[in-house]
N, C-alpha and C positions, 0 to 999 in steps of 0.2 A: 450535031451530036454523034459521037463515035459509036461504032458497033457495040463496044463493051458497055458504054453508058446507056445505050438503048436497051441492052439486055438487062441491066440493073433496074432501069426505070420500069421495064415490062414486068420484072419479077415483083417489084413493089406494088404495081397496079394489080397484078393477079392476087397477091396476098391480101390487099385491101378488099378486093372483090370477093375473095373467099370468105372473109369475115362477115361481109354484108349478107351472105346467104343464111346466116344463122340468127334466130330470134334472140333478143336479149331478155333474160329472165333473172329476177333477183332472188328466186327461190329454187335454185338448183338442188338436186338431191345430194350432190357431192359438196364437200366443204374443203377449203384450203386448210391444210394442216399447219397448226402453229407448233413448230418443232421445239424440242428440248435441246438446249445447247449447254456447253460447259465453259462459256466465255469467262465466267467469274469463278472457275475452279470448283463449281458444284452444279449439278443438273438443275436447270431452271427453264421455265417457259420463256420463249424469246420475248413475249410481251411484258416480262418482268425485268428485263435486262436493259439498263440504260447505257448501252453501247451500240454503235452501228455495227452489226454483225450479220453476215449472210452465210447461211448454211446450205450446202449442197448434199443431198441425201445419197445413199448408196445407189438407189434406182436412178436418180437423176444423173449421177456420175456415169453409170453404165449406159443409159440410153443416149446421153449427149456425147459420149465418147470423150470425157474429160480424162485425159491420159497422162498429162504432165502439167507443170505450172503454166506453160505457154497457153493452155486451153482455158485457164481461169479468166483471162481478159475477155473472153466471149460470153461470160456469165455474170461478171461482177463489175459494176460501173466504177469509174475512177481507179481502175487497176490496169496498169500497163506492164506487159512482159515482153522482153526482147532477148535475143541471143547476141553475145559478143563475138562468137565465132559460129558459123553456120552449123546448126544442129547441136550446139552445146553452150555452156556458160550462160544460163538463164539469169537475167537481171529483172527483178520484180520491183515495181514502183506502185505505191498506194497514195493517192491524192497528191501526186507530184513529188513525193518523198521516196527516194531510193538511191542507193549509192551506185553510180555508174563506174564500176571498177572490174578488173579481171584478176586481181591479186588473190591467190589462194590463201595468203596470210590474212586476208580481210574477211569480215562477216557482213552480211546484208543488213541494211537499215530495216528491212522487214524480217521479223523473227519467224523462222520456219521451224515448226516443232512436229516431230513424228512420234505420236503416242507420248507426249509430254517431254520428249528429249529434244533439246535445242541443237540445231546443226551449226557447228562453230566455224565452218569454212565455206567460202564461195564454191570450192571444188565439189562439195557434197550436194549442191543444189540441183543437179541434173539427175532426176530419178523418175521412174514410171510409177503411176498409181495402179493398184489392183487390190481387190478384196477389202474394200474400205467400208466403214460404217457411215462416215460423212467427212466433209471438209468444212471447217469454219474459217471465214475470213473476217478478221477484226480490224477496223480502221481507226487510226489515231494511235497515240503513244500507248504502249502496253507495258509500263514499267513496274507497276506495283504488285503484280501477281505472277509474272512470267519469268522463266529461268534466267534469261539474259535480257538486259534492257533493249528496247527497240523504239525508234522514233516514228517509224512509218505505220506500224501495225503488226499483226501476227497472223500467221496461217497455221492452223492446227489440222494436221493430217491424222485421222483417227481410224485405226484398223478395226475391222469386224472382229469381235471377240468370240472365244469358245462359249458354248452354252451346254448346260447339263439337262436342258428340257427335252430335246429330241434329236435324233439323227437328221442331218441335212447335208445335201451336196448339190453342187451345180457345176456345169462345164459349159464354156462358151468358146467356139472356134469360128474363125472367119478367114476370108481371103480377099485381097484387094489389089488394086493396080500397083505398079512397081514391084510385082512379084512378091507380095507381102502376105505371109501367114502369121496369124496372131491367135493364140489360144490361152485361156486361163480358166482356173477352176478352184474349188475348195471342197473340203469335206469336214464336217463337224461331227465328232463322235463322243457321245457321253459314255464313259467307261464305268461310272458308278453314280450314285446320287450326289457325290461331292467332287467328282473328277471328270474333266472333259478335255479333249484336245481338238485343235483346228489346224489343218494343214492346207496351205494354199500356194499357188504358183502361177507363173505366167511366162510365156516365151514369145518373143517377137523375132521373126525371121524375114528380113527384107532383102530380096535377091538383087534388086536393081536400085541404085541410088538416084537422087534427084539431080545431081550435078554430073557434068560430062567434061572430061579433060581432052582437048584436041591433041595435046602433046603426048599424053599417055595412051590415047585412043581407048579410053574405058570410062565407065561411070564411076562416080564416087558417092559415098553415103550409104553403103550397104549396112544392114544391122543384123547382129547376132546377139540377142539379149536373153538371159535366163534369170528368172527371179523366183525365190522361194521363201516361205515363211512357215515356221512351226510355233504353235502356242499351246501351253498347257495351263489350265485353270483348276485350282484346287481350293475348295471351300470346306475346310475341315469342321467348321462350326458356324453357327448363325452369326452373321456380321463380319466374318473374316474371309477375305478372298486373296489368294496369292496367284499372280499371273506371270508366267515366264514366257518371253518371246525371243526367238532367234530368227533373224531376217538376213538373207544374203542375196548378193547379185554377182553375176559374172557377165561381163559385157566385152565382147570382142568385135567391135564395129568400126565404122568410119564416120567422119564428119565431112562437111563440104568446105568450099573455099569461096570467099567473097568475090564480087564482080569488080575487076580492075577499073580504075580511072586514073588518067594522068593529070598532073598539075603544072607541067611545063608546056608553054604554048610555042608553036612554031611560026605563028604570025601575030597580028595585033589583037586577035580575039582572046578574051580571058579564058582561063581554064580553072576547074574542069568545065566541060561543055557536054552535057548529056544528050543534047539534041543532035550535035555533030561532033563526036569525039575524035575525028581523024587528025586534028591539029594538036591534040592534047597527049603528050608523051611522058615517059619517065626519062631518067638520066641516060638510058641506053637507046632512046629513040623508039621504044616500043609503045604501041597503043592497041586497044581492042575495040574495033568498031562494030562488032556483032551485037544484036539487040537482046538475044536470049540471056537472061540474068543467070541461068544455070549452066552456061557453057563458058569455058575460058581456056587459056593456054597454060594451065597449071602444070608444073613439072615434077610434082611429087605426090604420091598417095598420101591420104590423110587418116592414118589409123587412130582409133580411139578405144582405149582399153580401161576397164574398171573392174576391180575386185573389192567387194564391200561385205563386212559382217557386222550387223547390229545386234546387240543383246540388251534386253530391257527386262528388269524385274520390278513389278508393281505389287505392293501390298496395301490392302485396304482393310482396316480394322475398326469396328464400331464399338466404342467403349460405353455407349449409352449417353453419356453426357457430352461426348465429342467423337468425331471420326478422324482417324489418323490415316494419312496417305503417304506412302514412301515410294519414290520412283528412282531407280538406279539404272543408269544407262552407260553402255560402253560401245564405242564404234571404232573399228579398224578399217581404214579406207585407203586404197591405192588407185592412182589414176595416171595414165600417160596418153599424150596425144601430140600429133604433129600438125603445125600450122604453117601454111604458105602465106605469110602476111603480105608479101609484095604482090601476090596474085598474078604473077607474070612468069614467062618461061625462064627467066634468069633467076639466079639464087642471090637475091639482094637482102632479104630479111625473112628467114625461115627458122622456126624454133621447134625443138623436141622437148616438150614440157613433161616433167615427171613430178607428181605430188604424192606425199604420204601424210595421212592425217590419223592421229590417234586421239581420242577424247574420252573422258570419264566425267560423269555428273551424278550428283546425289541431291535430291530434293525431298524435304519433309514438310508436310502441311497438317495442321490440326484445325478442324472446323467444328463449330457448335452453334446451337440456337437456344434462345429462351423466348419468352412471350413477346418481347419487344426487340430483342437483339439477335442478329446473325453476325458471327465473327469468324475470322480466319487468321491464323498466324503460321509463319513458316520460315524455313531457312534453305539456302541453296549454296552448293559448292560445285565448281567445275574446274577441270584441268584439261588442257589440250596442247598438243604439239603438232606443228605443221612444218614439214620439211619439203623443200623444192629443189630440183636439180634440172637446169634447163640449158642445154647446149644451143647456141644460136649460130646460124650459118649466114654470114654477110659477105660471102666470097666475091661476088661480081660487083658489088657496090663499094665495099670497103677493104677488099682483099684480106679478109681475116675471118676468124671465128671467135665467138665469145662464150663465156660460161656464166650463167646467172644462178646464184645459189641463195638459199635462205634457210634458217633454222629458227623458228619462233615458238616460244612457250608462253602460255597464258594461264593464269589462275584467276578465278573470280569467285567471290563469296558475297552473299547477300542475306539480309534479314528483312522480312516484310510482314505486313499485316493489313487487314481490312475489317472495318466494322460497319454494319448496316443497322440503322436504328429506325424502327417503325414509329414515326411520330403519330400517325393515325392508321386506320385500316387502309387508307388510300395513299398516304404520303410516307416515303422513306427517304432517309438521308444517309449517304454512304461516304465514308472517308477511307483512303488507303495511303500507306506510306511505305517506302522501301529505301534502304541504304545499301549501296553496292561498293565493294572494294575490289579493284581489279589491277593486276600487274601483268605487264607484257614485256618479255625479253626477246630481242631480235639480234641475230647475227647473220649478215649476208652482204651481197654486193655483186658487181659485175667485173669479170676479168677478161681482158683482151688476150686471147691465146696466141696471137701474132706468130703463126707457124713459120712464115717466111722471113720475118723481120721487117717487112715493108707494109705493115698494116696502115691504112689511111686513118683509122681511128687513132693509132699511135702517133702518126704524123701531126695531127691537129690537136693532140692532147699535151698540154705543157708537162714537161718532166719525163715523158715516155721516151725510152732510148730507141728512136727510130733507126732501123738498119740492123738491130740486134734481135735475132729470133728469141722467142720465149715469152712466157706469160707476164702480163703487167696488170696490176690491179687498178682499174679505172675508178672504182668506187667501193667503199666498204663502210659498214655501220655495225657497231657493237654497242647496243644501247638498251636501256630499260626505261619504261614509262610506268607511271602509277597514277591511277584515277580513283578518287573517292567522289561519289555523287549521290544525290537524293532524287528520288522520283516520287510523285504524289498525285493524288486524284481525289476530287470531290464531285459527288453526283446528287442531284435532287430528283427523285422519281415521284410522279403523280399518276395514279390510276383512277381517273374519274369514273370509270366503270371497268368491269373485269376484262373487257376486250380492247381497252385503249391505254396506252402509256404515253405520257409527256415527260420528257426529261431535259435537264440542263446540267452540263458538266464542265469542269475545268480540270485539265490533267497536264502533267509534265513528264516527258520522257527524255532519256539521254542515250547516247551511243558513245562508247569509249573511243579514245584515239588509237592510232596504230601506225604501221609502217607500210610503205609502198613496196611492191615486189614486181619490178619490171626492169628492162634494160636501162641502165643509168651510166653516165660518163664521168660524173664527179660525185663525191660523197654527200654534198649538200642536197642532192636530189633525193636522198634517202632519209632526210630529216623527218621525224615523226610528225604526223598531223594531229590536231587537237580534238578533244571530244566535241560532239555537237549536242545541241539542246533544243527541244521543241516544246512549246506550250500551246495547247489546243483548247479553244473556247467553242463549245458546241451545244446546240439545242436540237432536239429530235422529237418526232411523233411516230408512234406505231399504233396501228388499229386494225382490227378484224371486224368487218361490217358486212352489210347485205346478207344477213343470216350466215355469216362466216364463209361467204363465197368470194370475198374480196379482202386481201391482206395488203396493207400499205405500210412501208417503212421509209421514213424520210428524215433527213437531218441537214442542217446548215452548220458550217464550221469556219473558224478563223484560226490560222496558225501564225504564231510568232516564232520564227526559226533563226537560231543563232549558230554561227560557226559551222554551217553545213559543210560536210565533207564532199569534195567534188574534184574532178579532173580538169586540169588546164595545161596549156603548153608552157614549157620552160626552156630557156637557152643557157642554163647555168653551166652546161658542159660544152662539148665540142659541137654537138648538133642539137637541133630543137626536138625535144622529146616530151612525152606526156609525164606529168607529175601529179601526184595526189596531194591536195592541200585543203585549206578552209576558205570559204567565202563568209565574210563577217555577218551578213544579215540577209534575210529573205522573208517575204510574207506570202501567204497562200490563203485564199478563201474560196468557198464553193458550196455545192449542193450535191447530196446523194438522194436519189428517189428510186424506190423499187416497189413494184406492184405485181401481185398475182391474182388472177380473176378467173372464176369458173362460172361463166354467164348462163350456161345450160348444160344438160347432161352430155358428157363426152367431150366438151370443148373446154380447153384451158388456154388462157392467154397470160403471158408474162412480159414485162418490160422494165427496163432499168435505165436511168439517165444519170450521168455524172457531169457536172459543170465545174470548171476550175478557172481561177485567175491566179497566176503566179508571177512574182516579181523578185528578181535578185537585186541586192544592193550592189554598190560599186565594189570591185575587187581587183587586185593586182595580178598581172601575168606577164609573160615575156614573149616577144616575137623577134624577128630577125633584126629589128632596130634597137632592141634592148627592153628593159622593164617599162611597162606602161600600165595605166589604170583603165580598166573597162568601166564605163559609166553605169550608173544604176538604171534599171529598167528592163534588163533581159529576162526572158522566161526561164524557168527551171527546165532542165533536160528531161525528156521522157514524160512530159506532162501535157497531154492534149487538152485543149480548152473544153471539148465536148466529147463524151463517150456515151454510146448507147448500145444496149442489147435488147433484143426482143425475140419472142418465140410464140408460134401458134401451133397447137397440137389438137387433133380431133381423133377421137376413138369411137368406133361404132360397131355394133353387132352385124355380122355378115350373114351367118346362118346359124342353126342351132348349135350352141356350144362354142362358137368361134367368133372372134372379133378382129378387126384390123385397125391400125392407127397410122396417121400421117402427121408429120410435123415439119415446120420450116422455121429456121432461126436466122437472124440477121445481126450483124455487129458493125458498128460505125465508130471510127476514130478520126478526129480532126487532125490537121497538120501538127507536126511536133518537131522540136529540135532535139538533137542527140548529144549536145554538149553545152556547157554554160556560156560559151562565147556567142552562141546563136549564129554560127557561120551558116549562110544560106544554103550551101551545097551539102552540109552535114545535117540534113533535115529530111523528114518524111511527109508526104502529102496526105490529104484526107482520103479515106477509103471506106468502102462497104465490102463486107464478106458475108456470103450466104451459105448456110448448111441445110441439109435435109435428111429425112429418114422416113421409111415406110416399113411397117411390120405386120405380121400375121401370126395368130396363135390361138389356142383354146382359151376360153375365159377363165379357166382355173389356173392359168399361168404355168402349166406344166412344161411347155416349150414355146419357143418363139423363133420365127425366121424373119430377118430384117435385112433391108437394103439401105445403105447410107452413103452420103456424100458430104465432104467438107470442102469449103471454098469452091462451090459449084460452078461459078463463072470464071474460075481460074484468074482471079484478081491478083495482080502482082504489085506490091508496094514495098518500099524500103523500111526495114525495121531497125537498122543500125548502119552507120557510115563512119569511117575513120580516115583521117588524113595522116599519113605516116610522117609528114614533115620533110621528106627527102624526095619530092617529085612524084609521089604516087599515093594512092589510097584505094579503098575498096568499099563496096556497099553490099549489105546482106539483105535478102528479100524474104518475105514470108513463104511458107510452104506452098507448093503448087496444089492443084486440084487432086484430091484423093477420093477414092470411092471403093466400095466393096460390099460384101454380104457376110452376115454372121448367123450362126445357129446356136441357140441357148437351150439347155435342157436341165431341168431340176429333178433330183432324186429325193425320195422321202421314204 
């Protein structure tokens, strides 16, 4: 047993022993709160909602330091989150469904909503959480009630709102390793009986990055992030609320670089070889034999810059017979970053990506109730434009530079409705239907700049005038696609008692087709991919028992998945490159189980288990030998068979008026593949990660001093791996151990 495994084993033994010190009692004075969620677009007790939904409260988000989408995997089972480049491009997968892509012109299979506004581009997915009311994670297709269709699920990020009740303010500041200062706060000010404002902000200043370049002789990954939000709530009459929100970000930071591996062998041993990489080189004979995953011979800094402005206007009006909700959203987003894709001291494949996203959306919902009926009807319209401009530097490998551009415009319109009929006081039947009409227009491609006239890409591309300097279009697409689709959902809910829900549901979700936005050598690689469709068959049970000290939420599901969008290799051009296309068929089934228990005063236990079985059907792809068929049986990418999260928290009075709390959390993920071909070296191993926190403060909650640590045992595992197809690749690892202290103070 290695030193690290012994440490993990010891930590688990100590945690179990810690639990054994406390008596089990079924009548604790505290009760597990059954939260109110808006999963079905109206506030409802979670025990009345026939959807697998997990809600993380504002206090849980703060205490557990859930700061980005990456942290959700440590709290929600069957959710996997990785980065396509170190420190950015978060890819979210729910129950094995999630689009493994980096194109800014694409949108995630998981619908991400910030205060009911859908984020239309992958480029917008990297943002920090602060001053939130809660986050809701909904699993399974969410097509009938949400702005844009999604096949995997939805994540609702819900900001804390202004209140006219009373003045309130809070500030939290902390310092941690890697020279990191983090501060956030809010102030809520009632200006009159019907007007209130809430101002909140956050700054993250990290002076030392996780990564170190031996070539540049400096660290990479420093952060300089400023976030701000202003909200005004006006309630001029009873039943009418008007909320205006303006949310901005300025980010002038850095990202990291993946750990190089070579795929060309200098002897008879296959490559890559992570146990002995000395014989695994790239086309220049370079290799990296050092073991530290955060060190490399990267030859360029990795700046990452974002400027974002979100404006949302929400109007809620109660007519008596129905409630009208209008949500208008506008986002202006700009991003640029530099990626050293070859991860080597040479300039083989490096890109300076620039994205600009503008989007507008308008949603209207009208909801009402009668004795037996609850109904909702609505309409949705959105428009977005995504422009990218990406110079690529292939100087040392292909003796050239390229330029990748795209200009994509998307319009989407939908009409939807849902009806819930109360058959009896205990049984309800719900039906939902949605029609979506979406059009996407794309103009873009890759140009070989060929500054010397002797570009290797030009030499191996038919028709390119080798020897003549000047740009040559390797690929170009000017096309429009149009999708009409129906989404639907049916649910049968049974409440045998007020504290138990049993439900069965069938739902269908779709995700529209689109265009790949990456380096391509022929126009065929830019051919649009098709829409995907997922049908979910699900049965679940939720119950609050043991005098409301134990809350259990469980469900089993089966997915029939058609035309799933996925990345595979293609050799349709001069070299083997990634292409986004469709895999005709896949099946997924599994289990979600979540439990929260308060066995005795001060002690809280939570655990969540996710089990998955995924299977891809046969699909075509291309390798160096030409087109081939990959046989059925592969696993879906980013879909671990087993995921587990658990937490122990104990709070106890220390002396008059003061109390302390300690907590320990653990996350487990089984081995996982990162692409559909299930290449063994493009995979991650099983891993455990432990977090901890200790705090002290007065019982009235006026202030708190806390010490925290994430990834306490400095576990290092691969979260993404890429083979560039030209003798090299890179692997991305999870964040190293971080720790620090924070001080929180509340004003009233």
